[in-house]
C-alpha positions in Angstrom: -26.7 -15.6 -5.7 -23.9 -13.9 -7.4 -21.2 -12.7 -5.1 -21.0 -8.9 -4.9 -18.2 -7.2 -2.9 -17.2 -3.6 -2.6 -14.3 -1.4 -1.6 -15.5 1.9 -0.4 -12.6 4.3 0.7 -13.0 7.9 2.0 -11.1 10.3 -0.3 -9.4 12.1 2.6 -5.9 11.0 1.9 -3.9 8.6 -0.5 -4.6 5.0 -0.6 -3.3 3.4 2.6 -1.6 0.1 2.6 -4.3 -1.3 4.9 -6.9 0.1 2.4 -5.2 -1.5 -0.5 -5.1 -4.9 1.4 -8.7 -4.7 1.9 -9.3 -3.8 -1.7 -7.2 -6.8 -2.9 -9.0 -9.4 -0.7 -12.4 -8.0 -2.1 -11.0 -8.4 -5.5 -9.5 -11.8 -5.1 -12.6 -13.0 -3.5 -14.9 -11.6 -6.3 -12.7 -13.1 -9.1 -12.4 -16.4 -7.3 -16.2 -16.8 -6.8 -17.0 -15.5 -10.4 -18.7 -12.5 -8.7 -18.5 -8.6 -9.1 -16.3 -6.0 -7.5 -17.6 -2.5 -6.8 -15.6 0.6 -5.9 -17.5 3.6 -4.5 -16.4 6.6 -2.4 -17.5 7.5 1.0 -17.1 11.3 0.6 -19.3 12.8 3.4 -16.4 14.1 5.3 -16.8 17.4 3.5 -13.9 19.2 5.3 -11.4 16.5 4.4 -12.6 14.8 1.3 -10.6 16.1 -1.9 -11.1 15.2 -5.6 -7.3 14.8 -5.9 -7.3 12.0 -3.2 -10.2 10.3 -5.0 -8.1 10.4 -8.2 -5.0 9.2 -6.5 -6.9 6.3 -5.1 -8.3 5.4 -8.5 -4.9 5.5 -10.1 -3.3 3.4 -7.2 -6.0 0.6 -7.7 -5.4 0.6 -11.3 -1.6 0.5 -10.9 -1.9 -2.5 -8.6 -4.0 -4.1 -11.4 -7.2 -4.3 -9.2 -9.9 -3.7 -12.0 -13.4 -3.3 -10.9 -16.8 -4.1 -12.5 -19.1 -1.5 -11.3 -18.5 2.0 -9.6 -16.6 5.2 -10.1 -15.1 5.8 -13.5 -16.8 2.6 -15.0 -20.3 3.3 -14.1 -23.1 0.7 -13.5 -26.7 0.2 -12.6 -26.6 1.7 -9.1 -25.1 5.1 -10.0 -24.1 7.5 -8.6 -21.1 6.0 -6.6 -20.3 8.9 -4.3 -22.1 9.3 -1.2 -22.6 13.2 -1.7 -24.5 12.4 -4.8 -26.9 10.1 -3.0 -28.1 12.4 -0.1 -31.8 12.1 -1.4 -31.6 8.4 -1.0 -30.4 8.6 2.5 -33.1 11.1 3.4 -35.8 8.7 2.0 -34.6 5.9 4.1 -34.3 8.1 7.2 -38.0 9.2 6.6 -38.9 5.5 6.5 -37.3 4.9 9.9 -39.0 7.9 11.3 -42.3 6.7 10.0 -41.9 3.3 11.3 -40.8 4.4 14.8 -37.3 3.0 14.5 -35.7 6.7 14.5 -36.7 10.1 16.2 -35.4 13.7 16.0 -32.9 14.6 18.7 -32.6 18.2 19.6 -29.7 17.8 22.2 -26.9 20.5 22.0 -23.2 19.5 21.9 -23.0 21.0 25.4 -25.7 18.7 26.8 -24.2 15.7 25.1 -20.8 16.4 26.6 -22.3 16.8 30.1 -24.0 13.4 29.7 -20.9 11.8 28.7 -18.8 13.2 31.4 -21.5 12.0 34.0 -21.4 8.5 32.7 -17.6 8.5 33.0 -17.7 9.7 36.6 -20.1 6.8 37.3 -17.7 4.3 35.7 -20.1 3.5 32.9 -19.7 3.3 29.0 -20.5 6.7 27.5 -23.6 6.3 25.3 -26.7 8.4 24.5 -29.3 7.7 27.3 -32.4 8.7 25.0 -33.3 12.3 26.3 -35.2 13.1 23.2 -36.5 9.6 22.6 -39.8 10.3 24.5 -40.5 13.9 23.4 -44.1 14.4 22.6 -45.2 15.5 19.2 -46.0 19.0 20.7 -42.5 19.2 22.4 -40.9 18.4 19.1 -43.0 21.0 17.2 -41.9 23.7 19.7 -38.3 23.0 19.1 -38.6 23.1 15.4 -40.5 26.3 15.7 -37.6 27.6 17.7 -35.3 27.0 14.6 -33.5 24.1 16.1 -32.2 21.7 13.4 -32.4 18.1 14.9 -30.3 15.3 14.2 -32.1 12.0 13.5 -31.2 9.1 16.0 -31.9 5.3 15.6 -33.8 3.8 18.4 -31.8 0.9 19.8 -33.9 -2.0 20.9 -33.2 -2.9 24.6 -32.3 -6.2 26.0 -31.2 -7.7 22.8 -28.0 -9.5 21.7 -26.8 -9.2 18.3 -24.5 -11.9 16.9 -22.1 -11.1 14.0 -21.5 -14.3 12.2 -18.1 -13.5 10.9 -16.6 -15.6 8.2 -13.1 -14.9 9.7 -13.5 -14.4 13.4 -16.4 -16.7 14.0 -19.5 -15.6 16.0 -19.1 -12.3 18.0 -21.9 -11.3 20.3 -22.9 -7.6 21.2 -25.4 -6.6 23.9 -27.6 -3.8 22.7 -27.8 -2.2 26.2 -24.1 -1.2 25.7 -25.2 0.7 22.4 -26.8 4.1 23.0 -29.3 5.4 20.4 -26.9 6.7 17.7 -27.3 9.3 15.0 -28.0 8.3 11.5 -28.4 11.8 10.0 -26.6 14.8 11.1 -28.5 18.1 11.4 -27.0 19.3 8.0 -28.6 16.4 6.2 -25.4 14.4 5.9 -25.7 10.7 6.9 -23.3 9.1 9.4 -21.0 6.2 8.3 -23.1 3.4 9.7 -26.4 4.5 8.1 -25.0 5.4 4.6 -23.0 2.1 4.3 -26.2 0.0 5.2 -28.2 2.0 2.6 -25.6 1.8 0.0 -24.6 -2.0 0.5 -28.3 -3.0 0.6 -29.2 -1.1 -2.7 -26.1 -2.2 -4.5 -26.8 -5.9 -3.6 -23.6 -6.4 -1.8 -23.5 -9.9 -0.5 -20.2 -10.0 1.4 -18.5 -7.1 3.3 -14.7 -7.7 3.7 -13.1 -5.1 5.6 -10.7 -4.2 8.5 -11.2 -5.6 12.1 -11.5 -2.0 13.3 -15.0 -1.9 11.7 -16.2 -4.9 13.8 -17.5 -2.7 16.6 -19.7 -0.8 13.9 -21.4 -4.1 12.7 -24.0 -4.5 15.5 -25.3 -1.0 14.7 -25.5 -2.0 11.0 -27.4 -5.3 11.9 -29.9 -3.2 13.9 -30.3 -0.9 10.7 -30.7 -3.8 8.5 -33.4 -5.3 10.8 -35.3 -2.0 10.9 -35.2 -1.5 7.1 -36.4 -5.2 6.6 -33.3 -6.2 4.8 -31.3 -9.3 5.0 -27.7 -8.2 5.9 -24.7 -9.3 3.9 -22.0 -11.8 5.2 -19.2 -10.0 7.1 -15.4 -10.9 7.1 -13.3 -8.8 9.4 -9.6 -8.9 8.5 -6.8 -8.5 11.0 -5.0 -5.3 11.5 -1.6 -4.6 9.8 1.2 -3.9 12.5 4.5 -2.5 12.2 7.6 -4.7 13.4 7.3 -3.3 16.8 3.7 -4.8 16.8 2.0 -1.3 17.1 -0.5 -0.2 14.4 1.0 0.8 11.2 1.6 4.6 11.1 4.1 7.1 9.6 6.7 6.3 12.1 7.0 2.8 10.5 7.9 4.5 7.2 5.9 4.8 4.0 2.2 3.9 4.7 0.5 4.7 1.3 0.7 2.9 -2.0 1.8 5.9 -3.9 5.0 6.2 -1.7 6.0 2.7 -2.8 5.1 3.3 -6.3 7.4 6.4 -6.2 10.1 4.6 -4.7 10.1 2.0 -7.5 8.5 -1.1 -6.0 6.8 -3.1 -8.8 2.9 -3.4 -8.6 3.0 -7.2 -8.8 5.4 -7.4 -5.9 3.5 -5.1 -3.7 0.2 -7.0 -4.5 2.0 -10.4 -3.7 3.3 -9.1 -0.5 0.0 -7.7 0.6 -1.9 -10.8 -0.2 0.3 -12.6 2.2 -0.4 -10.1 5.1 -3.1 -12.1 6.8 -3.8 -14.7 4.3 -1.8 -18.1 3.9 -2.3 -20.0 0.7 -1.7 -23.8 0.8 1.8 -24.9 0.2 5.2 -23.3 0.7 5.3 -21.1 -2.4 5.4 -17.3 -1.8 6.1 -15.9 -5.1 2.5 -15.8 -6.8 1.0 -14.4 -9.9 -2.2 -12.4 -9.6 -4.1 -15.5 -11.3 -2.5 -17.9 -8.9 -3.8 -15.8 -5.9 -7.3 -15.7 -7.4 -7.3 -19.5 -7.7 -6.0 -20.1 -4.2 -7.9 -17.4 -2.3 -10.4 -18.3 0.2 -11.6 -16.5 3.5 -11.2 -19.6 5.6 -7.4 -19.1 5.3 -7.5 -15.6 6.3 -6.0 -15.2 9.8 -7.6 -13.9 12.9 -4.2 -12.6 14.3 -2.6 -9.3 13.3 -0.4 -9.3 10.2 3.2 -7.8 10.7 4.4 -5.6 7.9 7.9 -7.0 7.3 10.0 -4.4 5.2 12.8 -7.0 4.7 10.4 -9.5 3.2 8.8 -6.8 0.9 12.4 -5.8 -0.3 13.2 -9.5 -0.9 10.1 -10.0 -2.8 10.6 -6.9 -5.0 14.0 -8.0 -5.8 12.8 -11.4 -7.0 10.3 -9.6 -9.4 13.0 -7.3 -10.7 15.3 -10.3 -11.3 12.4 -11.8 -13.3 12.2 -8.8 -15.7 14.2 -8.8 -19.0 16.9 -6.3 -19.5 14.7 -4.6 -22.1 11.7 -4.3 -19.6 14.2 -3.0 -17.0 15.6 -0.3 -19.3 12.3 1.3 -19.7 11.2 0.9 -16.2 14.3 2.7 -14.9 14.3 5.6 -17.2 12.0 7.7 -15.0 14.2 7.1 -12.0 17.5 7.7 -14.1 15.9 11.2 -15.0 14.9 11.9 -11.4 18.4 11.2 -10.3 19.8 13.5 -12.9 21.7 11.1 -15.1 19.5 11.0 -18.2 22.2 12.8 -20.3 25.0 10.6 -19.2 22.9 7.6 -20.0 22.2 8.9 -23.5 26.0 9.4 -24.0 26.5 5.7 -23.3 24.3 4.6 -26.2 21.8 1.7 -26.0 24.1 -1.1 -26.0 26.2 0.0 -23.1 23.1 1.1 -21.2 21.9 -2.5 -21.6 25.1 -3.6 -20.1 24.9 -1.3 -17.3 21.3 -2.6 -16.5 22.6 -6.1 -16.6 25.4 -5.1 -14.3 23.3 -3.6 -11.5 20.0 -5.5 -11.7 20.9 -8.0 -9.0 21.8 -5.2 -6.5 18.5 -3.2 -7.0 16.0 -3.5 -4.1 13.7 -1.1 -5.9 14.1 1.0 -9.1 15.0 4.3 -7.3 18.2 2.6 -6.1 19.7 3.0 -9.7 20.6 6.6 -8.7 23.1 5.2 -6.1 24.8 2.9 -8.6 24.8 5.5 -11.4 26.7 7.7 -8.8 29.5 5.1 -9.1 29.5 5.0 -12.8 29.0 8.5 -13.7 30.8 10.5 -10.8 34.5 11.4 -10.5 36.4 8.7 -8.5 36.2 9.1 -4.6 37.9 6.6 -2.5 36.2 5.5 0.6 38.0 4.2 3.8 37.8 0.4 3.1 39.1 1.0 -0.5 41.8 3.2 0.8 43.0 0.4 3.2 43.1 -2.1 0.1 45.2 0.4 -2.0 47.9 0.6 0.8 48.6 -3.2 0.7 51.8 -4.5 -0.9 51.9 -5.4 -4.6 48.9 -3.2 -5.4 50.8 -0.7 -7.4 52.3 -3.3 -9.7 48.7 -4.9 -10.1 47.2 -1.4 -11.1 50.1 -0.6 -13.5 49.9 -3.8 -15.1 46.1 -3.5 -15.7 46.6 0.1 -17.0 49.2 -1.1 -19.5 47.2 -4.0 -20.7 43.7 -2.7 -21.0 41.8 -3.8 -24.1 39.8 -1.2 -25.9 38.4 1.2 -26.9 35.1 -0.4 -25.5 35.6 -4.1 -25.3 32.9 -6.7 -25.3 31.8 -8.1 -22.0 33.5 -11.6 -22.9 36.7 -9.8 -24.0 36.8 -7.9 -20.6 36.3 -11.4 -18.7 39.1 -13.0 -20.7 41.4 -9.9 -20.0 40.9 -10.3 -16.3 41.6 -13.9 -16.3 44.8 -13.2 -18.4 45.8 -10.5 -15.9 45.6 -12.9 -12.9 47.9 -15.3 -14.7 50.4 -12.6 -15.6 50.5 -11.1 -12.2 50.9 -14.6 -10.7 48.7 -13.8 -7.8 45.5 -15.2 -6.3 42.5 -13.9 -8.0 41.3 -11.9 -5.0 44.8 -10.0 -4.8 44.1 -8.7 -8.3 40.3 -8.2 -8.4 40.0 -6.4 -5.1 42.7 -3.8 -5.6 41.2 -3.2 -9.3 37.7 -2.7 -7.7 38.9 -0.3 -5.2 41.0 1.6 -7.7 38.2 1.9 -10.4 35.2 2.6 -8.1 36.6 3.7 -4.9 34.6 1.0 -3.0 35.1 -2.6 -2.2 31.6 -3.7 -3.4 29.5 -3.1 -6.5 29.0 -4.3 -10.0 31.4 -7.0 -11.5 34.7 -5.7 -12.9 34.0 -7.0 -16.6 31.0 -4.8 -16.7 32.9 -1.7 -15.3 35.6 -2.3 -17.9 33.1 -2.7 -20.7 30.9 0.2 -19.9 33.6 2.7 -19.1 36.1 1.6 -21.8 39.9 1.9 -21.9 40.4 5.6 -21.4 37.9 6.1 -18.6 39.6 3.0 -16.8 43.0 4.3 -17.4 42.1 7.7 -16.0 40.7 6.2 -12.8 43.8 3.8 -12.5 46.0 6.8 -12.7 44.2 8.6 -10.1 44.3 5.5 -7.7 47.9 5.0 -8.5 48.8 8.6 -7.5 46.9 8.1 -4.2 48.6 4.7 -3.6 52.0 6.2 -4.3 51.3 9.1 -1.9 
């Protein structure tokens, strides 16, 4: 049987990091097994579902490189792929369960259900529906319908049964049916509940493996009951561990960015984010951590997915993104950086440099960038007037600094020296000053940039050119002389 997996998000917000990890695991498994990957939308939360969120999720999946074989946008033999467009299908299956006695109409009001829940809590019992409407006679049901009461439809849970989820990640997990009350499968407005709709959709779309977050494990016994009642063999389940923040609490906004679009806007590369997400709960063989998508596909297996929660390590993501940035050519980086340069307000200044010096600037800062948006910080050094920070001020007060700055100002090559020429000039400056290299380079950096860290001096001289460097050195000299 061909492997068929699916990713079925609710379009009630942007694609969450946890959702992206679930989509990735489904994608990797489908590609590894030569199977098919389906994307559909569970949009029955009518109040919170939005078309713009659906579009954002689609764009995020495409940006991550997770193509799908069937579903929204691409179509397929099981259309439609939105639950709100499949309501007739759910109604038919609900009628089937009513006819076979697996389901019944429930006329209980919210107030009655709340009273029952509170009573169970007072008795120290697990809240559940006790089946008040399960045994209504046909006449009692007719009377309630005649009174205009719109019922929900509840599933009749078998009593005294143990349902075992044979989980491919967590092993066998048993659930006693007596702890599960008769649950609603169709609301009174004709909208299906999650557990019912997902079973109908997965069965009709031929899904063979359900790979999803651990928080859905508690839903699985209800779904197994529905598969049994509908006479359908259930798929295999694999529940992936939760993603925790570094404080080992469930990922939330207090941990920083939680959606894919936030990382995209910040300038993380999609291949870096995919690589990072793959290693959240999955461990390939070997020590290598930088993996291409094709390498992940070849290595992926569910038996190497961990049961324990995965910790979202921001430092590791930053390191990984830096490795991918360093792997880009200067030509590639130039184009990737342009939107962030525009956002930072430096497009005009970059244009004034010309392409050759822009390339030099990219080469100068590339090893310092954690993500693309960091370019704004470094362009501030290059494009803004000189401002001397505390550490640089201390350097400029050291003895011998004035002589070094004056020597450099008077010997600067120009007007825009090549990088190799700037390197040779600095070496000759050290010889002429007859000082250790640090005693020359550190004052020059402090004088030119106003900081003690940053891009290498030869790049600064070649990008700024002689006149801009002289101007900065004169400002620093004036400050150093008081």
